[in-house]
C-alpha positions in Angstrom: 9.0 14.4 -19.2 8.1 11.1 -17.7 4.7 12.2 -16.8 4.0 13.5 -20.2 4.5 10.1 -21.2 2.4 8.6 -18.8 -0.4 11.1 -19.6 -0.2 11.1 -23.3 -0.2 7.3 -23.4 -3.3 6.7 -20.5 -6.3 5.1 -21.7 -8.2 6.3 -19.0 -9.3 9.9 -19.9 -9.8 11.1 -16.2 -6.4 9.6 -14.9 -4.9 11.3 -18.3 -6.0 14.9 -17.2 -4.7 14.4 -13.4 -1.5 13.3 -14.8 -1.0 16.2 -16.9 -2.4 18.4 -14.7 0.3 17.2 -12.1 2.7 17.5 -14.7 1.9 21.4 -15.5 1.9 21.7 -11.3 5.3 20.3 -11.4 6.7 22.4 -14.4 5.3 25.5 -12.8 7.3 24.8 -9.5 5.4 22.6 -7.4 6.7 19.7 -5.8 5.7 16.5 -6.8 4.1 15.2 -3.8 2.5 18.6 -3.3 0.9 18.3 -7.0 -0.2 14.9 -6.3 -1.9 16.1 -3.1 -4.2 18.3 -5.1 -5.7 14.9 -6.5 -6.7 13.3 -3.4 -9.5 11.2 -5.2 -6.5 9.6 -6.8 -3.6 9.9 -4.9 -4.3 9.1 -1.0 -2.6 10.5 2.0 -0.5 7.3 2.3 0.6 7.7 -1.3 1.6 11.3 -1.0 3.4 11.0 2.0 5.6 8.6 1.0 6.7 10.3 -2.1 7.4 13.2 -0.1 9.5 11.0 2.1 11.1 10.0 -1.2 11.6 13.5 -2.6 13.3 14.7 0.8 15.5 11.4 1.3 16.5 11.4 -2.7 15.2 7.7 -3.1 12.0 8.6 -5.1 12.7 5.9 -7.5 13.3 3.6 -4.7 9.8 4.8 -3.2 7.9 4.5 -6.1 8.9 0.8 -6.5 8.2 0.2 -3.1 4.9 1.7 -3.6 3.9 -0.4 -6.6 4.7 -3.6 -5.0 2.7 -2.4 -2.0 -0.3 -1.4 -4.1 -0.2 -4.8 -6.1 -0.3 -6.5 -2.9 -3.1 -4.7 -1.5 -4.9 -5.2 -4.5 -4.1 -8.8 -4.7 -5.6 -9.5 -1.3 -8.7 -7.2 -1.6 -9.4 -9.4 -4.9 -9.2 -12.5 -2.9 -12.0 -11.4 -0.2 -14.2 -10.0 -3.0 -14.1 -13.3 -5.0 -14.8 -15.3 -1.8 -18.4 -13.2 -2.0 -19.1 -13.6 -5.5 -20.5 -17.4 -5.7 -22.9 -16.8 -2.6 -24.0 -13.5 -3.8 -24.8 -15.0 -7.1 -26.5 -18.2 -5.6 -28.5 -15.9 -3.4 -29.9 -13.6 -6.2 -30.8 -16.7 -8.3 -32.7 -17.9 -5.4 -34.5 -14.7 -4.9 -35.4 -14.8 -8.6 -36.6 -18.4 -8.5 -38.6 -17.4 -5.3 -40.3 -14.4 -7.3 -41.1 -16.5 -10.1 -42.3 -19.2 -8.6 -44.7 -17.0 -6.6 -46.0 -14.3 -9.1 -46.2 -16.6 -11.9 -46.5 -20.5 -11.1 -48.4 -20.3 -8.0 -51.7 -18.3 -9.3 -52.0 -21.0 -11.8 -51.7 -23.9 -9.3 -54.4 -21.8 -7.1 -56.7 -21.9 -9.7 -56.6 -25.4 -10.2 -56.7 -26.3 -6.6 -59.8 -24.0 -5.9 -61.6 -26.5 -8.7 -60.8 -29.5 -6.4 -62.7 -27.8 -3.5 -61.5 -28.8 0.0 -59.2 -27.1 2.2 -55.6 -26.4 1.6 -52.6 -28.3 3.3 -50.9 -25.6 5.5 -47.7 -25.2 3.5 -49.6 -24.9 0.4 -52.1 -22.1 1.9 -48.7 -20.6 3.3 -47.4 -20.1 -0.4 -50.8 -18.8 -1.6 -50.9 -16.4 1.0 -47.4 -15.4 0.2 -48.1 -15.4 -3.6 -51.1 -13.0 -3.0 -49.0 -10.8 -0.4 -46.7 -10.5 -3.5 -48.9 -9.5 -6.2 -51.3 -7.3 -4.3 -48.4 -5.3 -2.3 -45.5 -5.7 -4.5 -44.4 -1.9 -3.6 -44.0 -3.6 0.0 -41.3 -6.1 -1.0 -39.3 -3.6 -3.5 -39.7 -0.6 -0.8 -38.8 -2.2 2.5 -35.6 -3.9 1.2 -34.5 -0.2 -0.5 -35.1 1.2 3.4 -33.5 -1.0 5.1 -30.3 -0.5 2.9 -30.8 3.1 3.2 -31.1 2.8 6.8 -28.0 0.5 7.4 -25.6 3.0 5.1 -26.9 6.1 7.0 -25.8 4.1 10.1 -22.5 3.2 8.9 -22.0 6.5 7.7 -22.3 7.8 11.3 -18.9 7.3 13.5 -20.5 5.5 16.1 -22.5 3.3 14.0 -19.5 2.3 11.9 -17.8 1.6 15.0 -20.4 -0.7 16.5 -21.0 -2.4 12.9 -17.1 -2.8 12.7 -16.9 -4.4 16.2 -19.6 -6.7 15.2 -17.7 -8.0 12.2 -14.7 -8.9 14.1 -16.9 -10.8 16.5 -18.8 -12.6 13.9 -18.0 -16.7 14.1 -17.6 -17.1 10.3 -16.5 -13.7 8.9 -14.8 -12.3 12.1 -11.3 -14.4 11.6 -10.8 -13.3 7.9 -11.8 -9.7 8.5 -9.1 -9.6 11.4 -6.4 -11.2 9.1 -7.0 -8.4 6.3 -7.0 -5.7 8.9 -3.6 -7.2 10.1 -2.1 -7.8 7.0 -3.1 -4.1 5.8 -1.7 -2.7 8.6 1.3 -4.4 9.1 2.2 -4.2 5.1 1.3 -0.2 5.2 3.1 0.5 8.2 6.1 -1.4 7.1 6.4 0.3 3.8 6.4 3.9 5.4 8.9 3.1 8.1 11.4 1.5 5.6 10.7 4.7 3.7 12.0 6.7 6.4 8.7 8.5 7.4 8.5 8.8 11.2 6.9 6.6 13.3 4.2 8.7 14.7 3.4 10.1 11.3 2.8 6.5 9.6 0.7 5.3 12.7 -1.3 8.3 12.1 -1.8 7.6 8.0 -2.1 3.8 8.7 -4.6 4.6 11.1 -6.4 6.6 8.1 -6.4 4.0 5.9 -7.2 0.6 8.2 -10.5 0.6 6.7 -12.0 -0.7 10.0 -13.0 1.7 12.9 -12.3 -0.7 16.0 -8.6 -1.2 14.4 -8.2 2.7 13.4 -9.2 3.3 17.2 -6.6 0.7 18.1 -3.7 2.0 16.1 -4.5 5.8 17.3 -4.1 4.7 21.1 -0.8 3.4 20.1 0.4 6.0 18.8 -0.6 8.2 21.8 1.2 5.4 24.1 4.4 6.1 21.8 4.2 9.4 22.1 4.1 9.3 25.6 7.5 7.8 25.5 6.4 3.9 25.7 7.5 0.9 23.0 4.9 -0.4 20.5 4.5 -3.6 21.5 3.1 -3.2 25.0 0.1 -0.5 23.9 -0.6 -3.5 21.2 -0.8 -6.2 23.2 -3.6 -3.7 25.5 -5.8 -3.1 22.5 -6.5 -7.2 22.3 -7.1 -6.3 18.6 -4.4 -7.6 17.5 -3.2 -11.6 18.1 -0.5 -12.4 20.4 1.9 -13.7 17.7 1.6 -9.9 16.2 2.5 -8.3 18.9 5.6 -10.4 20.0 6.8 -10.4 16.4 6.7 -6.5 16.8 8.3 -6.4 19.9 11.2 -8.7 18.6 11.1 -6.1 15.6 11.7 -3.4 18.3 14.4 -4.9 20.0 16.5 -5.8 16.9 15.9 -2.6 15.3 14.3 -4.5 12.2 10.7 -3.2 12.7 10.2 -2.8 9.1 11.7 -6.2 7.9 9.7 -7.8 10.8 6.1 -6.1 9.9 7.0 -7.1 6.1 7.2 -10.6 7.2 4.1 -10.9 9.1 2.3 -9.4 6.4 3.4 -12.0 4.3 2.3 -14.3 6.5 -1.0 -12.7 6.9 -1.4 -12.7 3.1 -0.9 -16.6 2.9 -3.4 -16.8 6.1 -6.0 -14.9 4.0 -5.5 -17.2 1.1 -6.4 -20.5 3.3 -9.5 -18.7 4.9 -10.9 -17.4 2.0 -10.4 -21.4 0.6 -12.0 -22.7 3.8 -14.9 -20.1 3.9 -15.5 -20.7 0.0 -15.6 -24.3 0.7 -17.8 -24.1 3.6 -20.4 -21.7 1.8 -20.7 -23.5 -1.6 -22.5 -26.6 0.0 -24.9 -24.3 2.2 -25.6 -22.2 -0.5 -26.5 -25.2 -2.8 -28.9 -27.0 0.3 -30.5 -23.1 1.1 -31.3 -23.3 -3.0 -32.1 -26.5 -3.1 -34.6 -26.3 0.5 -36.2 -23.0 -1.5 -37.2 -24.8 -4.7 -37.8 -28.2 -3.1 -40.2 -26.8 -0.5 -42.1 -24.9 -3.1 -42.4 -28.0 -5.2 -43.5 -30.0 -2.3 -45.9 -27.4 -0.9 -47.4 -27.3 -4.7 -47.9 -31.0 -5.0 -49.4 -32.1 -1.6 -52.8 -30.9 -2.7 -52.3 -33.4 -5.6 -51.3 -36.2 -3.4 -54.5 -35.6 -1.3 -56.7 -35.5 -4.2 -54.9 -39.1 -5.2 -55.6 -40.3 -1.9 -59.1 -39.4 -2.0 -60.2 -40.7 -5.3 -58.5 -44.1 -4.3 
């Protein structure tokens, strides 16, 4: 009945279809988890495994509440990071658009005027004129090369080895690396804590957490920890060996293991790193805004100076 109400009230036609299909499967005798597992694009492995644990333990309502809180916090974290990228993306797009308009439409007008003056052009002006000719005569290269680079990059990151190299690079970059690491730690601790508190065995939980890590280096580290735990070791020591997780996280997980309150400790770490991501995003935004404004000013200002240099030269000659 609950699935029928949710399905009929859903505004999204695709999601409505999925919910009614799940309802039909449950009516036919399937478990709720198995019915959800038939729609992996909507309900991921983590979602299905937690629902399965809730069904087995008879605490499905509690599990669904935890899932709801987990998804909300994860979405909030993702929105913060995406929000930090909006401003620089807009400024960069505007800078590219302004540059193209100036080179394609404004520079040719100035060039005609400069040719009537006669004489040699200043080096910056000549460079812009050459760039303008290159854009108007070989525009397909200016369009094709970026597209080719984007396609090549996507092929590179879709390759397992390429993805690992790229993820390792993002963790080491001075500007974005700390933010990427904090997001990875927050996601890891939040997901693992939610699964452990829902009664999922730690080895199964670590395997699922590794799959949803979103970073190949972090995924590899989690699978390494899982392998060591399966050999009988504790969790803190292998975590420290990976060099991926900060020492404070390792020590707090060690305390959680020793006190038998691992899920609560993971929740506290996740809350702490959610706040850390907030601070890092604010700092990054504050840093990027003036940099992008200086960049845009340098592009437009450099163009204007290059275009007016011949006029200044002409005035000097007239004097």
